[in-house]
C-alpha positions in Angstrom: 74.8 57.5 97.6 77.6 58.8 95.4 75.0 60.2 93.0 73.3 62.1 95.8 76.6 63.5 97.2 77.7 64.8 93.8 74.3 66.3 93.1 74.3 68.1 96.4 77.9 69.4 95.8 76.8 70.7 92.4 73.8 72.4 93.8 75.8 74.0 96.6 78.6 75.2 94.2 76.0 76.7 91.9 74.3 78.4 94.7 77.5 80.2 95.6 77.5 81.8 92.2 73.9 82.8 92.4 74.4 84.3 95.9 77.1 86.7 94.7 76.1 90.0 93.1 77.4 90.0 89.6 78.5 93.3 88.0 78.5 93.9 84.3 82.0 94.2 82.9 83.1 94.8 79.3 86.6 94.4 78.1 87.1 98.1 77.7 85.9 98.7 81.2 88.1 96.0 82.5 91.1 97.7 80.9 90.1 101.1 82.3 89.9 99.6 85.8 93.2 97.8 85.4 95.0 100.9 84.1 93.8 102.8 87.2 94.1 100.1 89.9 96.7 97.6 88.8 99.5 97.5 91.4 102.4 97.2 88.9 101.1 100.2 87.0 100.7 102.2 90.2 104.3 101.4 91.2 105.7 102.3 87.8 103.8 105.7 88.0 105.4 106.4 91.4 108.8 105.7 89.9 108.1 108.2 87.1 107.1 110.7 89.8 110.4 110.2 91.6 112.4 110.8 88.5 110.4 113.9 87.6 110.9 115.2 91.2 114.7 114.8 90.8 114.8 116.4 87.4 115.9 119.9 88.5 118.9 122.2 88.0 119.5 122.0 91.7 119.9 118.2 91.6 122.2 118.6 88.5 124.5 120.8 90.6 123.9 124.3 89.1 122.8 126.0 92.3 125.0 126.9 95.3 124.9 125.3 98.8 124.5 127.4 101.9 125.4 126.1 105.4 124.8 127.6 108.7 126.9 126.5 111.7 127.1 127.4 115.4 128.8 126.2 118.6 129.1 127.1 122.2 132.3 126.1 124.1 133.0 126.1 127.9 136.3 125.4 129.6 137.1 125.4 133.4 140.6 124.7 134.7 141.4 125.0 138.5 145.1 125.8 138.9 144.7 127.4 142.4 146.5 124.5 144.1 149.0 123.7 141.3 152.5 125.0 142.5 153.9 124.4 139.0 151.3 126.7 137.3 152.4 130.2 136.4 148.9 131.5 137.3 147.5 129.8 140.4 143.9 130.7 139.9 140.6 129.3 138.6 140.7 129.7 134.8 137.4 129.9 132.9 136.7 130.4 129.2 133.4 130.6 127.4 132.8 131.2 123.7 129.9 131.5 121.3 130.7 130.9 117.6 128.5 131.1 114.5 129.1 131.1 110.8 127.5 131.0 107.4 129.2 129.6 104.3 128.3 129.6 100.6 129.8 127.1 98.2 129.2 127.4 94.5 130.8 125.5 91.7 130.7 128.0 88.8 132.2 125.7 86.2 133.1 122.1 86.2 133.6 121.1 82.5 129.9 121.2 81.4 129.2 118.4 83.9 126.1 120.3 85.2 124.5 120.4 81.7 125.3 116.8 81.0 123.9 115.8 84.4 120.7 117.7 83.7 120.2 116.0 80.4 120.7 112.7 82.0 118.1 113.5 84.6 115.6 114.3 81.8 116.5 111.0 80.1 116.0 109.1 83.4 112.4 110.5 83.3 112.0 109.2 79.8 113.5 105.8 80.8 111.0 105.5 83.7 108.2 106.5 81.4 109.3 103.8 78.9 109.3 101.2 81.7 105.9 102.4 82.7 104.7 102.0 79.1 106.0 98.5 79.0 104.2 97.7 82.3 101.0 99.1 80.8 101.4 97.0 77.7 102.0 93.8 79.7 99.0 94.6 81.9 96.6 95.2 79.0 97.9 92.0 77.4 97.3 90.1 80.6 93.8 91.6 81.1 92.7 90.8 77.6 93.8 87.1 77.9 92.5 86.8 81.4 89.1 88.3 80.4 88.7 85.9 77.5 89.9 83.0 79.5 87.0 83.7 81.9 84.7 83.7 78.9 86.1 80.4 77.7 85.6 78.9 81.2 82.1 80.2 81.3 81.2 78.9 77.9 82.6 75.5 78.8 80.6 75.6 82.0 77.4 76.2 80.0 78.3 73.4 77.6 78.8 71.0 80.5 75.5 72.1 82.0 73.8 71.2 78.8 75.5 67.8 78.7 74.6 67.2 82.4 71.0 68.2 81.7 70.8 65.5 79.0 72.5 63.0 81.2 70.1 63.6 84.0 67.1 63.5 81.7 68.3 60.1 80.2 69.1 58.7 83.6 65.7 59.6 85.1 63.9 58.3 82.0 65.8 55.0 82.2 64.9 54.7 85.9 61.3 55.1 85.0 61.6 52.4 82.3 63.3 50.0 84.7 60.6 50.5 87.3 58.0 49.6 84.6 60.0 46.6 83.6 60.7 48.0 80.1 64.4 49.0 80.6 67.7 47.2 80.6 70.0 47.3 83.6 73.1 47.8 81.4 71.5 51.0 80.0 70.6 52.2 83.4 74.1 51.8 84.7 75.5 53.4 81.6 73.3 56.5 82.0 74.0 56.6 85.8 77.8 56.5 85.1 77.5 59.3 82.5 75.4 61.4 84.9 77.9 61.0 87.8 80.8 61.8 85.5 79.1 64.9 84.1 78.2 66.1 87.6 81.9 65.7 88.7 83.1 67.5 85.5 80.6 70.4 86.2 81.9 70.9 89.7 85.5 71.0 88.5 84.6 73.4 85.8 82.8 75.7 88.2 86.0 75.8 90.2 88.0 76.6 87.1 85.7 79.4 86.2 85.9 80.9 89.7 89.7 80.8 89.7 89.8 82.5 86.3 87.7 85.3 87.7 90.1 85.6 90.6 93.1 85.8 88.2 91.3 88.6 86.4 90.5 90.5 89.6 94.1 90.3 90.6 95.2 92.0 87.4 92.4 94.6 87.8 93.6 95.3 91.4 90.1 94.7 92.9 88.7 92.3 95.4 89.7 88.8 94.2 86.3 87.3 95.0 84.3 89.9 93.1 82.0 88.3 90.6 81.5 89.7 87.1 79.0 89.3 84.3 81.3 89.6 81.3 79.4 91.3 78.5 81.8 91.1 75.5 81.2 88.2 73.1 83.8 85.6 72.5 84.5 86.6 69.0 87.8 85.5 67.4 89.7 88.1 65.4 90.1 87.4 61.6 92.5 90.1 60.6 94.7 89.8 57.5 98.3 90.8 58.2 101.3 91.4 56.1 104.5 90.2 57.8 106.6 93.0 56.2 104.2 95.7 57.4 104.2 94.2 60.9 108.0 93.9 61.0 108.5 97.5 59.9 106.0 98.7 62.5 107.6 96.7 65.2 111.1 98.1 64.5 109.7 101.7 64.7 107.3 101.5 67.6 108.2 98.5 69.8 108.5 99.6 73.4 111.6 97.4 74.2 113.4 99.0 71.2 112.5 102.5 72.4 113.7 101.8 75.9 117.0 100.5 74.5 117.5 103.7 72.5 117.0 105.6 75.8 119.7 103.5 77.4 122.0 104.6 74.5 121.3 108.2 75.3 122.0 107.7 79.0 125.4 106.1 78.2 126.3 109.0 75.9 125.7 111.4 78.8 127.8 109.3 81.1 130.6 109.7 78.6 130.1 113.5 78.5 130.1 113.6 82.3 133.4 111.6 82.4 135.0 114.0 79.8 134.3 117.0 82.1 137.3 115.9 84.2 139.6 117.2 81.4 138.3 120.8 82.0 139.3 123.1 84.9 136.9 123.6 87.8 136.1 127.0 89.1 134.4 127.4 92.5 133.5 130.3 94.7 133.4 130.2 98.5 132.0 133.0 100.6 130.8 133.5 104.2 131.2 135.0 107.5 132.1 134.0 111.1 131.0 135.5 114.4 132.7 134.8 117.7 132.0 136.1 121.2 134.4 134.9 124.0 134.9 135.4 127.7 138.1 134.6 129.6 138.2 134.8 133.4 141.2 134.5 135.8 139.9 134.3 139.4 137.8 137.5 139.8 139.1 139.1 136.7 137.4 138.6 133.4 137.8 139.8 129.8 135.2 139.7 127.0 135.9 139.8 123.2 133.9 139.8 120.0 135.1 139.2 116.4 133.4 139.1 113.0 135.2 137.8 109.9 134.1 137.8 106.3 135.6 136.1 103.4 135.1 135.5 99.6 137.4 133.2 97.7 137.7 131.8 94.2 139.3 128.5 93.5 140.6 127.2 90.2 141.6 123.5 90.0 142.8 121.5 87.1 143.6 117.8 87.1 147.1 117.4 85.6 147.5 113.6 86.0 145.5 110.8 87.6 147.3 107.8 86.2 145.0 107.6 83.2 142.0 106.7 85.3 139.6 109.1 83.5 140.8 108.0 80.0 140.4 104.4 80.9 136.9 105.1 82.3 135.9 106.8 79.0 137.3 103.9 77.0 135.3 101.5 79.1 132.1 103.5 78.5 132.7 103.5 74.8 133.2 99.7 74.9 129.9 99.5 76.8 128.4 101.6 74.0 129.5 99.0 71.5 128.0 96.3 73.8 124.7 98.2 73.8 124.8 98.4 70.0 125.3 94.6 69.8 122.5 94.1 72.4 120.2 96.3 70.2 120.9 94.2 67.2 120.4 91.1 69.2 117.1 92.5 70.5 115.9 93.4 67.0 116.7 89.9 65.8 115.0 88.3 68.7 111.9 90.4 68.3 111.8 89.7 64.6 112.0 86.0 65.4 109.2 86.3 67.9 107.1 88.2 65.4 107.8 85.6 62.7 106.8 82.8 65.0 103.7 84.5 66.3 102.7 85.5 62.8 103.0 81.9 61.6 101.2 80.8 64.8 98.4 83.2 64.1 97.9 82.0 60.5 98.0 78.4 61.7 95.5 79.0 64.5 93.2 80.9 62.1 93.0 77.8 59.9 92.6 75.5 63.0 89.7 77.7 64.2 87.9 77.3 60.9 88.3 73.5 61.0 87.2 73.3 64.7 84.2 75.5 63.9 83.1 73.1 61.1 83.9 70.1 63.3 81.7 71.5 66.1 78.8 72.2 63.8 79.0 68.6 62.5 79.3 67.2 66.0 76.3 69.2 67.2 74.2 68.1 64.3 75.2 64.5 64.9 74.4 64.9 68.6 70.9 66.3 67.9 70.2 63.4 65.5 71.6 60.9 68.0 69.2 62.1 70.7 66.3 61.5 68.4 67.6 58.1 67.4 68.2 57.0 71.0 64.7 58.0 71.9 63.5 55.8 69.1 65.7 52.9 70.1 67.8 53.1 66.9 71.1 53.4 68.7 72.3 52.2 72.1 73.2 54.2 75.1 76.9 53.5 74.5 76.7 55.0 71.0 74.9 58.0 72.4 77.5 58.5 75.0 80.3 58.4 72.4 78.5 61.0 70.3 77.9 63.1 73.3 81.6 63.1 74.3 82.5 63.9 70.7 80.1 66.9 70.9 81.6 68.0 74.2 85.2 67.6 73.1 84.6 69.5 69.8 83.0 72.3 71.7 85.9 72.6 74.1 88.3 72.5 71.2 86.4 75.3 69.5 86.5 77.4 72.6 90.3 76.8 73.0 91.0 77.5 69.4 89.1 80.8 69.7 91.2 81.8 72.8 94.4 80.8 71.0 93.5 83.0 68.1 92.8 85.9 70.4 96.1 85.3 72.2 98.1 85.3 69.0 96.4 88.5 67.7 96.9 90.3 71.0 100.6 89.2 71.1 101.1 90.6 67.5 99.6 93.9 68.7 101.9 94.0 71.7 105.0 93.2 69.6 104.2 95.9 67.1 103.6 98.5 69.9 99.9 99.0 69.0 98.2 97.4 72.0 98.0 100.7 74.0 96.5 102.6 71.1 94.0 99.9 70.3 92.8 99.2 73.8 93.4 102.2 76.1 91.6 104.9 74.1 
């Protein structure tokens, strides 16, 4: 009964894969889709758009502001029954007022220029952040793509093992019906068949989940199924640590972004220093007023128009040392940023050193696992022949079969690990965008 249930589940699960339309997808196409549709990349691009939109001289404070105002006032006061009032009549007043005012800061200690430079640097900062998001996305897509390939290869490997288990189990069933088999062997083959069926079902689920993770990074429907066309080929690049380290220090995106932060802080200092200079502003405008005043049946109308143009010079003589303290604080922050930059370089060099050693180690492990798999496969092929001839028992065959399966899984995992280390080295040295987005 258990065998039948597992077999039905396996058939059902496999039919779900067959029912879905599979689209061909190469790694380069996956990266193109991700660069266009990944949500994090889209958000970072919108942030760049915002900073570009704000990068204007008007936002920096160079241009004047013009305000238009208007009001209409009405007052009614009935003093006709007030014996204490000098005028015992119904008093009414109506007025219509309008004005236009121009305010323009002509000079404020080079603050406008410093602010404009800062706006430009904010654009660079947002672009640097966007580049970092792109790097992380490409890195994630590469690893996710090959993780899907790993899961698919393991699925194929398990299917091959299950096929053999099924064949051996059915053959042993036939032998037992003819009275030529041993019950222990039948139970052994049945146990192996059920175990392999269960493993296949779990592996199919792992493969589907890996595809979902890839789709999430690509920004497409999570249940879309792909036929991944790139081969699972491990990189075997020969690197020099000194070359990698020099490249990292000059092109790493995190370092570039930190340099932009330095520039932003310098502009903050320049903007703070503007308080030591005088400020010159110009105010101009005009006011229009039309009024009506009525006492009983008598009324009087009046109209007035006023124009003005004023220059204002202001200079801060003393503020309790607030500006100077602010500048000193910014300079201390500049020193902190310098220390953070040195710390960042040390941490990145450490990461590079660790990943470089990991890559070299994984390269050797891959070669060993490759040889181990070839030996296990050869042993497995020989064992199938020997078991058919009765030279080894079902238990020995199962042990050899498991060794073949485990060596295959180890080879796939070492291949993925090698790809991961190589991709991380490219990301640390700032070359992942050039290598994979062209």
